[in-house]
C-alpha positions as CSV (number, residue, x, y, z in Angstrom):
1,M,8.9,34.0,90.6
2,A,7.1,34.0,94.0
3,K,7.8,31.3,96.5
4,K,5.2,28.6,97.0
5,S,6.3,27.8,100.6
6,F,7.9,29.8,103.4
7,K,9.7,28.9,106.6
8,I,10.9,30.7,109.7
9,P,14.7,30.7,109.6
10,T,16.5,29.1,112.5
11,T,17.6,31.6,115.1
12,L,21.4,32.3,115.3
13,D,21.5,31.7,119.1
14,A,20.3,28.1,118.8
15,T,22.3,25.5,120.7
16,Y,22.5,21.7,120.6
17,F,19.7,21.5,123.1
18,D,17.4,23.2,120.5
19,M,17.9,20.4,118.0
20,E,14.7,18.7,117.1
21,F,14.1,14.9,116.6
22,N,11.3,13.1,115.0
23,L,10.0,10.4,117.4
24,Q,7.5,9.0,114.9
25,S,8.1,5.7,113.4
26,K,7.5,4.7,109.8
27,N,4.2,3.2,110.8
28,G,3.0,6.5,112.2
29,V,3.4,5.4,115.8
30,G,4.7,8.0,118.2
31,I,4.6,11.8,118.5
32,N,3.5,13.5,115.4
33,K,5.7,16.6,115.7
34,P,9.4,17.1,116.3
35,V,10.6,17.2,119.9
36,S,13.7,19.3,120.9
37,A,16.7,17.7,122.6
38,K,16.2,19.7,125.8
39,I,12.7,18.3,126.3
40,I,13.9,14.7,125.7
41,L,16.8,15.3,128.2
42,S,14.4,16.9,130.7
43,V,12.1,13.9,130.5
44,L,15.0,11.5,131.1
45,L,16.2,13.6,134.1
46,S,12.7,13.7,135.5
47,G,12.5,9.9,135.2
48,F,15.8,9.4,136.9
49,G,14.9,11.8,139.6
50,W,11.6,10.0,140.3
51,F,13.4,6.6,140.4
52,Y,16.0,7.9,142.8
53,L,13.5,9.5,145.2
54,V,11.3,6.4,145.3
55,A,14.2,4.0,145.6
56,Q,16.5,5.8,148.0
57,T,14.4,8.0,150.2
58,F,11.5,7.6,152.7
59,I,9.0,7.9,149.9
60,G,9.6,4.3,148.8
61,R,9.1,3.1,152.4
62,G,5.8,4.9,152.7
63,G,3.8,2.2,150.9
64,I,1.8,2.1,147.7
65,P,-0.5,5.1,148.6
66,V,2.4,7.4,149.3
67,I,4.3,6.2,146.1
68,L,1.2,6.6,144.0
69,G,0.4,10.1,145.3
70,F,4.0,11.2,144.9
71,T,4.1,9.8,141.4
72,I,1.0,11.7,140.3
73,S,2.3,14.9,141.8
74,W,5.7,14.4,140.3
75,A,4.2,13.7,136.9
76,I,2.0,16.9,137.0
77,L,5.0,19.1,138.1
78,S,7.3,17.6,135.5
79,F,4.6,18.2,132.8
80,L,4.2,21.9,133.7
81,L,8.0,22.4,133.9
82,I,8.9,20.6,130.7
83,K,6.0,21.5,128.5
84,A,7.1,23.9,125.7
85,D,5.0,26.8,124.4
86,K,4.7,28.0,120.8
87,T,8.1,29.8,121.1
88,N,9.7,26.5,122.3
89,R,10.3,27.9,125.8
90,M,9.9,25.3,128.6
91,G,7.9,26.0,131.7
92,I,11.0,25.9,133.8
93,E,12.5,28.8,131.8
94,L,9.5,31.0,132.8
95,I,9.9,30.5,136.6
96,F,12.1,33.6,137.1
97,S,9.7,35.7,135.1
98,M,6.8,34.4,137.2
99,L,8.6,35.3,140.4
100,N,8.9,38.9,139.2
101,Y,5.1,39.0,138.8
102,L,4.2,37.4,142.1
103,P,4.4,40.6,144.2
104,K,1.8,43.3,143.4
105,S,4.5,45.8,142.6
106,G,5.6,43.6,139.7
107,R,2.0,43.5,138.2
108,Y,1.1,47.1,138.8
109,V,2.7,50.2,137.1
110,P,1.2,53.5,138.2
111,V,0.9,56.1,135.5
112,R,-0.4,59.1,137.3
113,M,1.3,62.4,136.8
114,S,2.6,62.3,140.4
115,D,4.1,58.8,140.0
116,S,7.7,58.1,139.0
117,V,8.2,57.5,135.3
118,Y,11.0,55.0,135.7
119,K,8.8,51.9,136.0
120,L,6.8,52.8,132.9
121,Q,10.1,53.4,131.0
122,E,11.3,49.9,132.1
123,L,8.0,48.4,130.9
124,L,8.1,50.1,127.5
125,N,11.9,50.2,127.1
126,I,11.4,53.8,126.0
127,N,13.5,56.6,127.4
128,D,12.1,59.6,125.6
129,V,10.1,60.7,122.5
130,D,11.4,63.8,120.6
131,P,8.6,66.4,120.5
132,E,9.8,67.8,117.2
133,D,9.5,64.7,115.0
134,G,8.3,61.9,117.2
135,L,11.7,60.1,117.2
136,I,11.7,57.4,119.9
137,H,14.8,57.0,122.0
138,Y,14.9,53.5,123.6
139,K,16.7,52.7,126.9
140,D,19.2,50.4,125.2
141,G,20.4,53.3,123.0
142,Q,18.4,52.4,119.9
143,I,16.2,54.8,118.0
144,G,13.0,54.4,116.0
145,H,9.7,55.7,114.6
146,V,6.1,54.6,114.6
147,Y,4.4,54.5,111.2
148,H,0.7,54.3,110.3
149,I,0.7,51.9,107.4
150,V,-1.8,50.6,104.8
151,G,-0.9,47.4,102.9
152,S,-1.9,46.5,99.4
153,A,-2.6,42.8,99.7
154,S,-6.1,41.5,99.3
155,A,-7.9,38.2,99.2
156,L,-9.4,39.3,95.8
157,M,-6.1,39.9,94.1
158,F,-5.2,38.0,90.9
159,E,-2.6,35.3,91.1
160,Q,0.0,37.3,89.2
161,D,-0.5,40.3,91.5
162,T,-0.1,38.1,94.5
163,Q,3.2,36.8,93.2
164,R,4.4,40.3,92.6
165,V,3.5,41.3,96.2
166,L,5.3,38.2,97.6
167,D,8.4,38.9,95.6
168,K,8.4,42.5,96.8
169,V,8.0,41.4,100.4
170,D,10.8,38.9,100.1
171,S,13.1,41.6,98.5
172,F,12.1,44.1,101.1
173,Y,13.2,42.0,104.1
174,R,16.4,40.9,102.3
175,K,17.4,44.6,102.0
176,L,16.9,45.4,105.7
177,T,20.0,46.5,107.5
178,V,21.5,44.2,110.1
179,G,20.2,45.2,113.5
180,V,17.0,46.8,112.3
181,E,13.9,45.4,114.0
182,V,10.4,45.7,112.5
183,I,7.3,45.2,114.7
184,Y,3.7,45.2,113.3
185,D,0.8,46.0,115.5
186,T,-2.8,45.6,114.3
187,V,-5.4,47.4,116.5
188,K,-9.1,48.0,116.4
189,E,-9.7,51.7,117.1
190,G,-11.8,54.7,116.2
191,H,-11.1,57.0,113.3
192,V,-8.8,60.0,113.9
193,V,-9.9,62.8,111.6
194,D,-7.5,65.6,112.7
195,E,-6.3,66.2,109.1
196,Q,-9.9,66.3,107.8
197,L,-10.9,68.8,110.5
198,E,-7.9,71.0,109.6
199,A,-8.9,70.9,105.9
200,V,-12.5,72.0,106.8
201,E,-11.2,74.9,109.0
202,E,-8.8,75.9,106.2
203,L,-11.7,75.9,103.7
204,R,-13.8,78.0,106.0
205,A,-11.0,80.5,106.5
206,N,-10.3,80.8,102.7
207,L,-13.9,81.0,101.7
208,K,-14.2,84.0,99.4
209,I,-18.0,84.0,99.1
210,K,-19.5,84.5,102.5
211,S,-22.6,82.4,101.9
212,K,-24.8,81.3,104.8
213,G,-25.6,78.1,103.0
214,L,-21.9,77.3,102.4
215,M,-21.0,78.2,106.0
216,A,-23.8,76.0,107.3
217,L,-22.6,73.1,105.1
218,L,-19.0,73.5,106.4
219,N,-20.2,73.7,110.0
220,E,-22.2,70.5,109.5
221,Q,-19.2,68.7,108.0
222,R,-17.1,69.9,111.0
223,D,-19.6,68.8,113.5
224,I,-20.0,65.3,111.9
225,L,-16.2,64.8,111.8
226,K,-15.7,66.1,115.3
227,Y,-18.6,64.6,117.2
228,A,-19.8,61.6,115.1
229,I,-16.7,60.1,113.6
230,N,-13.6,61.4,115.5
231,D,-12.1,58.6,117.7
232,Q,-15.6,57.1,118.4
233,Q,-15.3,53.6,119.8
234,G,-18.6,52.7,118.2
235,L,-17.2,53.3,114.7
236,T,-14.0,51.2,114.9
237,S,-12.0,49.7,112.2
238,L,-8.6,47.8,111.9
239,H,-5.6,50.0,111.8
240,Q,-2.0,48.8,111.3
241,Y,1.1,50.3,112.8
242,L,4.8,49.6,112.2
243,I,7.3,50.2,114.9
244,V,11.0,50.2,113.8
245,R,14.0,50.0,116.0
246,A,17.5,50.8,114.6
247,P,20.9,50.8,116.2
248,N,21.8,54.2,114.9
249,E,20.6,57.1,112.7
250,A,22.2,55.8,109.6
251,A,20.4,52.5,109.8
252,L,17.1,54.2,110.5
253,T,17.6,56.5,107.5
254,E,18.3,53.5,105.3
255,F,15.2,51.8,106.4
256,E,13.1,54.9,105.8
257,N,14.5,55.2,102.3
258,L,13.5,51.6,101.7
259,L,10.0,52.2,103.0
260,I,9.5,55.5,101.1
261,G,10.9,53.9,97.9
262,D,8.3,51.1,98.1
263,V,5.4,53.6,98.7
264,E,6.4,56.0,96.0
265,N,7.4,53.5,93.3
266,D,5.4,50.3,93.3
267,G,3.3,50.4,96.4
268,L,3.2,46.6,96.3
269,M,4.0,46.1,100.0
270,F,3.0,49.4,101.5
271,R,0.3,51.6,99.8
272,L,0.7,54.2,102.5
273,A,3.2,54.9,105.3
274,K,2.9,57.9,107.5
275,T,5.3,58.8,110.3
276,L,3.5,59.6,113.5
277,S,4.1,62.9,115.1
278,Y,4.8,63.4,118.8
279,E,1.1,63.8,119.6
280,E,0.2,60.8,117.5
281,V,2.9,58.6,119.2
282,E,1.7,59.7,122.6
283,R,-1.9,58.8,121.6
284,Y,-0.8,55.4,120.2
285,F,1.1,54.3,123.3
286,G,-1.6,55.8,125.5
287,S,-4.2,53.5,123.8
288,I,-2.0,50.5,124.6
289,I,-1.7,51.4,128.3
290,K,-5.5,52.1,128.5
291,A,-6.3,48.8,126.8
292,N,-4.1,46.9,129.2
293,H,-5.4,48.8,132.1
294,S,-9.0,48.1,131.2
């Protein structure tokens, strides 16, 4: 039976500061969403800091205009440093990341052939890609693949089919090996028809009847695929990719068996999953760099 509601499990590295409290009263007065302990503590520390600076320093002796100006500035600064984003990270936690982006060298990674590859490796966390099978070697020692996937879910599915898909997804993630990380990337890109072009060329080569009409038809198909459809930005559609990171080869093999098993048996979660070759991985990451560059 498919679940009717889902939740995001609490991360294992949570501390007491990540505990959340409901500050809304029974009458509905207060903040309408839970607030973490670190935010409450930070607000209290900010209040004590403001009180100390106003009462014990020259700010309090500067008169009402100085106190008022300092209070407004202190409130804005405290709000920016204490405010949490959607991942529950406070602004003060992003200061060191911001400092790394302040110099131009931290915001610009040259990717010309004459430039050093080390900065790009640090950015992507990728050490190398195997030319034989497209296996990705990450800088932290993990390995992985990129898959072009097609799901089976649809808004037009019957309720019983939707429940089967949800049950399969729940079962799939429960079977994942510890340490395996799965990343989904949905991009809008042109169609790549390399396989279709190869099929047309193979059909041309194996054509037993040398007919001008058939050759003209095949040439027209090749030209349409090559010049009108192949990777044209005007003819874009949504494509979904799956990037997997595994701590070792055994864990990666176990994940691939799980993925292939779903495709070949039920196809409830993945209707198609194709491992990208070296050239396809190169094209995929190249599109990300070009998109960010533009």
